C-alpha positions as CSV (number, residue, x, y, z in Angstrom):
1,M,-1.9,-8.7,-11.5
2,K,-1.8,-6.9,-14.9
3,N,-4.3,-4.4,-13.5
4,W,-2.3,-3.5,-10.4
5,I,0.7,-1.2,-10.0
6,L,3.2,-2.4,-7.4
7,L,5.7,-0.1,-5.6
8,N,9.0,-2.0,-5.2
9,N,11.9,-0.9,-3.0
10,Q,14.4,-3.2,-4.7
11,L,13.8,-2.5,-8.4
12,T,15.9,0.1,-10.2
13,I,13.5,0.6,-13.2
14,H,9.8,1.2,-13.9
15,Y,8.4,-1.9,-15.7
16,F,4.9,-2.2,-17.2
17,C,3.0,-4.9,-19.0
18,N,-0.5,-3.4,-19.3
19,Q,-0.7,-1.4,-22.5
20,E,-3.9,0.3,-21.3
21,M,-2.0,2.0,-18.5
22,V,0.7,3.6,-20.8
23,T,0.9,5.6,-24.0
24,S,3.4,6.0,-26.8
25,I,4.8,2.4,-26.8
26,R,8.0,2.6,-28.9
27,D,11.3,0.9,-29.7
28,S,14.2,1.8,-27.5
29,L,17.8,2.1,-28.7
30,T,18.8,-0.2,-25.8
31,T,17.6,-3.5,-24.4
32,M,16.7,-4.0,-20.7
33,T,17.2,-7.4,-19.3
34,I,15.3,-8.1,-16.1
35,N,16.4,-10.9,-13.7
36,T,13.5,-12.2,-11.5
37,N,12.7,-15.2,-9.4
38,A,10.6,-16.4,-12.4
39,G,13.7,-16.1,-14.7
40,N,15.2,-13.6,-17.1
41,T,13.3,-11.5,-19.7
42,S,14.4,-8.8,-22.1
43,T,12.6,-5.9,-23.7
44,N,13.6,-3.2,-26.1
45,L,10.3,-1.3,-25.8
46,Q,9.6,1.8,-23.7
47,A,6.4,3.6,-23.1
48,T,5.1,6.7,-21.3
49,L,3.2,6.5,-18.0
50,P,1.0,9.6,-17.9
51,G,2.1,11.9,-15.0
52,L,5.4,10.1,-14.5
53,G,7.4,9.7,-17.7
54,D,9.2,6.8,-19.4
55,V,8.9,3.2,-18.3
56,W,10.1,-0.1,-19.8
57,F,7.3,-2.1,-21.4
58,D,6.8,-5.8,-22.1
59,N,3.3,-7.1,-22.8
60,K,4.5,-10.6,-21.9
61,G,5.2,-9.5,-18.4
62,M,3.0,-10.4,-15.4
63,V,3.0,-7.2,-13.3
64,N,3.4,-3.4,-13.5
65,V,6.0,-2.1,-11.1
66,L,7.3,1.3,-10.1
67,S,10.7,1.7,-8.5
68,L,10.5,3.4,-5.1
69,A,14.0,4.9,-5.7
70,L,13.0,6.5,-9.0
71,I,9.8,7.8,-7.5
72,E,11.7,9.3,-4.5
73,D,13.9,11.1,-7.1
74,K,10.9,12.9,-8.5
75,Y,8.5,13.2,-5.5
76,Q,8.6,13.4,-1.7
77,I,7.3,10.2,-0.2
78,T,6.2,9.7,3.4
79,Y,5.6,6.2,4.6
80,D,5.6,4.2,7.9
81,S,8.1,1.4,7.7
């Protein structure tokens, strides 16, 4: 799953774990704690996703996820629900 990017309609952040998909991995001044069905994890790293901007980064994660809400803020999305 580290080679996939999922689009999630419940997530409020962009979260990546594959360092080959992002650039400029760097320390953040804040820490993001993510609560999932697999437990809680925290990261203080951010990275840049080319073409989109800043994302939270944790190389111990299991999946790369984009927030539908944040994508809708930047781009027009059309989908059939």
